[in-house]
C-alpha positions in Angstrom: 54.2 87.8 94.7 55.0 87.3 90.9 57.8 85.5 89.5 61.0 87.6 89.9 63.9 88.7 87.6 65.5 85.3 87.5 64.5 82.1 85.7 64.5 79.1 88.2 66.4 75.8 88.2 65.5 72.8 90.4 67.8 69.8 91.2 66.9 66.8 93.3 69.7 65.2 95.2 70.2 62.7 98.0 71.9 63.6 101.3 73.2 60.7 103.4 73.5 61.5 107.1 75.5 58.5 108.3 75.7 59.7 111.8 71.9 59.5 112.2 71.3 56.7 109.7 69.0 59.0 107.6 69.1 59.5 103.8 67.2 62.6 102.8 65.7 63.3 99.4 66.2 67.1 98.8 65.1 69.6 96.2 67.1 72.7 95.5 65.5 75.7 93.7 67.9 78.4 92.5 68.2 81.5 90.4 69.1 81.0 86.7 70.2 83.4 84.0 67.1 84.8 82.2 68.3 83.7 78.8 68.5 80.0 79.8 66.2 77.5 78.2 65.6 73.8 78.9 63.1 71.2 80.0 60.6 71.9 82.7 61.2 70.2 85.9 58.8 67.4 86.8 57.3 66.9 90.2 56.7 63.2 90.6 54.9 61.4 93.4 56.1 57.8 94.1 57.6 57.8 90.6 58.7 54.1 90.9 55.1 53.0 91.9 53.0 55.6 90.1 54.9 56.6 86.9 51.9 58.4 85.5 51.5 60.7 88.5 53.5 63.9 87.9 53.1 67.5 87.3 55.4 69.6 85.0 56.4 73.0 86.4 55.4 76.1 84.5 58.3 78.0 86.3 61.3 75.9 87.0 63.6 74.2 84.6 65.4 70.9 85.2 68.9 71.2 86.5 70.3 74.2 84.5 73.4 75.9 85.8 72.9 78.5 88.6 73.3 82.2 87.6 77.1 82.6 87.5 79.2 85.1 89.3 76.6 86.0 92.2 76.1 84.8 95.7 72.6 84.4 97.0 70.9 84.2 100.4 69.7 80.6 101.2 66.2 79.7 102.7 65.4 76.2 104.1 61.8 75.1 103.7 60.2 72.5 106.0 57.0 70.8 105.0 54.1 70.0 107.3 53.2 66.7 108.7 52.2 64.2 106.1 53.6 66.6 103.3 56.7 66.4 101.1 59.5 68.7 99.9 57.8 70.3 96.9 54.2 70.6 98.4 54.6 74.4 98.4 56.2 74.9 94.9 54.1 78.0 94.6 56.3 79.5 97.2 59.7 77.8 96.7 59.8 78.6 93.0 58.8 82.2 93.4 61.3 82.8 96.2 64.1 81.3 94.0 63.0 83.5 91.1 63.7 86.6 93.4 67.3 85.6 94.0 67.4 82.9 96.6 68.6 79.4 96.9 65.7 77.4 98.5 66.3 74.0 99.7 63.7 71.4 101.1 64.1 67.9 102.4 61.5 65.2 102.7 61.4 64.6 106.5 61.4 60.7 106.3 58.9 59.1 108.6 56.6 62.2 108.4 55.7 62.4 104.6 52.8 61.6 102.6 54.6 58.5 101.3 55.1 57.3 105.0 51.4 57.7 105.4 50.7 55.5 102.4 53.3 52.9 103.5 52.5 53.1 107.2 56.0 53.9 108.1 55.4 57.0 110.2 57.6 57.7 113.2 56.2 58.8 116.6 55.7 62.5 117.1 58.6 62.8 119.5 60.9 61.0 117.1 59.7 63.1 114.2 60.3 66.3 116.1 64.0 65.4 116.8 64.4 64.0 113.3 63.0 67.2 111.6 65.2 69.6 113.5 68.3 67.4 112.8 67.3 67.3 109.2 67.5 71.1 108.9 70.9 71.2 110.5 72.3 68.5 108.4 70.9 70.0 105.2 72.6 73.4 106.1 75.7 71.7 106.6 75.6 69.8 103.3 74.6 73.0 101.3 77.6 74.8 102.8 79.9 72.0 101.9 78.6 72.1 98.4 79.2 75.9 98.4 82.9 75.1 98.9 83.0 72.0 96.6 85.4 72.5 93.6 83.6 71.8 90.5 80.2 71.4 92.1 77.0 73.0 90.9 76.7 75.5 93.7 80.4 76.5 94.2 80.6 79.9 95.7 76.9 80.7 95.0 75.6 80.8 98.6 76.1 83.8 101.0 76.8 81.8 104.2 76.1 84.9 106.3 72.5 85.0 104.9 70.6 81.8 105.8 66.9 81.8 106.6 64.2 79.2 107.2 60.5 78.9 106.4 58.1 76.2 107.3 54.3 75.2 107.3 52.5 73.7 110.2 54.8 71.0 111.8 57.5 72.7 109.6 56.7 75.9 111.5 57.7 74.0 114.7 60.7 72.7 112.8 61.8 76.3 111.8 61.6 77.7 115.2 63.3 74.8 116.8 66.2 74.8 114.3 67.0 78.3 115.4 66.4 77.9 119.1 67.4 74.2 119.6 65.2 71.4 120.7 65.4 68.6 123.2 63.1 65.7 124.2 63.7 62.2 125.7 64.8 60.9 122.3 67.5 63.5 121.6 68.9 67.0 121.5 69.7 69.4 118.7 71.6 72.5 119.5 70.5 76.0 118.4 71.8 76.9 115.0 73.0 80.5 115.0 73.6 80.4 111.3 69.9 80.9 110.9 69.2 84.7 110.6 65.6 84.9 109.8 62.4 82.8 110.2 59.2 82.9 108.2 56.3 80.7 109.4 53.1 79.6 107.7 50.4 78.4 110.1 53.0 77.2 112.6 52.4 74.5 115.2 54.1 75.6 118.4 52.6 73.2 121.1 55.8 71.2 121.3 57.8 74.4 122.1 58.1 75.4 125.8 58.2 79.0 127.0 61.9 79.0 127.1 62.2 77.9 123.5 59.7 80.6 122.2 61.6 83.2 124.2 64.8 82.1 122.6 63.4 83.0 119.2 65.3 86.3 118.8 65.9 86.8 115.1 63.6 88.6 112.7 60.5 86.6 112.3 57.2 86.7 110.3 54.2 84.5 111.0 51.1 84.2 108.7 48.1 82.0 109.5 44.6 81.8 108.3 41.7 83.0 110.6 39.8 79.7 109.6 42.6 77.4 110.3 41.2 74.6 112.5 44.5 72.5 112.6 47.0 75.1 114.0 44.6 77.8 115.0 45.7 81.3 115.8 44.4 81.1 119.4 46.3 77.9 120.2 49.5 78.5 118.4 50.1 82.1 117.3 49.1 83.8 120.4 51.7 82.0 122.5 54.3 82.7 120.0 53.3 86.4 119.7 53.3 86.9 123.4 56.6 85.0 124.4 58.8 85.3 121.3 61.6 87.9 121.5 62.1 88.2 117.8 62.5 91.7 116.6 61.2 92.9 114.3 58.3 90.3 114.6 55.7 90.6 111.9 52.3 88.9 112.2 49.7 88.5 109.5 46.2 87.1 110.3 44.9 86.1 106.9 41.1 86.6 106.8 39.2 83.4 105.9 42.3 81.5 104.9 42.7 78.0 106.2 45.4 75.5 106.9 46.2 74.2 103.5 46.0 77.6 101.9 49.8 77.5 102.2 50.3 74.3 100.2 49.4 73.2 96.7 46.7 70.8 97.6 44.0 72.6 95.7 46.1 72.3 92.6 46.4 68.6 93.2 42.7 68.2 93.6 42.2 70.1 90.3 44.8 67.9 88.4 44.4 64.5 89.7 41.2 63.7 87.7 43.2 64.4 84.5 45.7 61.6 85.4 45.2 57.9 84.7 45.2 55.2 87.4 45.4 57.5 90.4 44.8 55.4 93.6 41.6 56.2 95.2 43.3 56.5 98.6 45.3 59.3 97.2 42.3 61.1 95.8 40.5 60.7 99.1 43.5 62.1 101.0 43.8 65.2 98.8 40.1 65.7 99.1 40.3 65.5 102.8 43.2 68.0 103.0 41.2 70.3 100.5 38.5 71.0 103.0 40.9 73.2 104.7 41.8 75.2 101.6 39.4 75.2 98.6 36.1 74.7 100.4 33.2 77.1 100.2 33.5 80.1 102.6 37.3 80.2 102.5 39.7 82.7 100.8 40.4 82.0 97.2 43.7 80.0 97.3 45.5 81.7 94.6 44.8 85.0 96.2 45.9 83.7 99.7 49.1 82.3 98.2 49.8 85.6 96.4 49.3 87.5 99.7 51.6 84.9 101.5 54.3 85.3 98.9 54.0 89.1 98.9 54.8 89.2 102.7 57.2 86.4 102.8 59.4 87.4 99.9 59.4 91.0 101.2 60.4 89.6 104.6 63.4 87.7 103.3 64.4 90.5 100.9 64.3 92.9 103.8 65.6 91.0 106.8 67.9 88.5 105.1 69.1 89.7 101.7 69.1 93.4 102.9 67.4 94.6 99.7 65.9 98.0 100.0 62.4 98.9 99.0 60.5 95.8 100.1 60.4 97.1 103.7 57.5 99.3 102.7 55.2 96.3 102.4 56.1 95.4 106.1 54.4 98.3 107.5 50.7 99.0 108.6 50.4 101.5 105.8 52.0 99.2 103.2 49.9 96.2 104.4 46.6 98.3 104.4 46.3 97.8 100.6 45.7 94.2 101.3 42.3 94.1 103.0 42.5 90.3 103.7 45.7 90.8 105.9 45.4 91.9 109.5 49.0 93.2 110.0 50.8 93.6 113.3 54.4 94.4 114.1 56.7 94.4 117.1 59.8 96.5 116.4 63.2 96.5 117.9 
């Protein structure tokens, strides 16, 4: 759950999908040589409109070169509805520090900014957009992996691609692997995705056939006090129907929906920043009721547990690193009393 053996870099780039008429703002976190120094990366929210609203990372550096001479597995992260690409930096930074390239796009039409600007797309359009975004991001990252002189030339192991997502991002992660179709479009299955890790996934838009088509190693973790994507309405269907093997399930006791984002950190930091719009303060306070309210699992503890299982999952099932598999057993998980662990094996 702690920062791994690499330092971490972060770059923000723009990816232009001309075929779909979508321009994606994308963050890439990646392993960096331990001796590297530099400026901390800055997470800015609506930088052009709110220049004082930013957070400096205590882990990631701004755009240093990637660790040379190595290839790393790649994991796509998909944010939840009304989120944004760096809403789970606690996770994306730590995963990168363990030797993964982690890439996350803002799903335009379904971000926090769209909520402020009233530019949200419909749920059906958002679903198709999101799954298409993932496919395009993977395409672009692999193109960069082959780009002479580019910052990621030869750095990605193209046979080791995974995906993780929170809430609507959980739907996105499943659908990216299985394919998705509705009246507004079709995105085919992506066989390049070899492992799927879900945080409080929303599964109601996925029919039985799609859930059954989830046939790669999968992990799902959801809080028992989640009232947005509850275990009963979302995880049970997935657990019953999903053909993923191995299939790991963690029910995190007293955790809630936003345990798996940095919303409590934002609530703590916003009062220290000048000229924060009241609407933003109110939005964060609303989200925080499903994370850092009385009676819920301490968020840093919940995030450390989530990182423990998800990093171990990707190390084991994607990177093929030995040793981490001991966490993903009933005996290994038993040292974490907050985690109710289940597994379906091959």
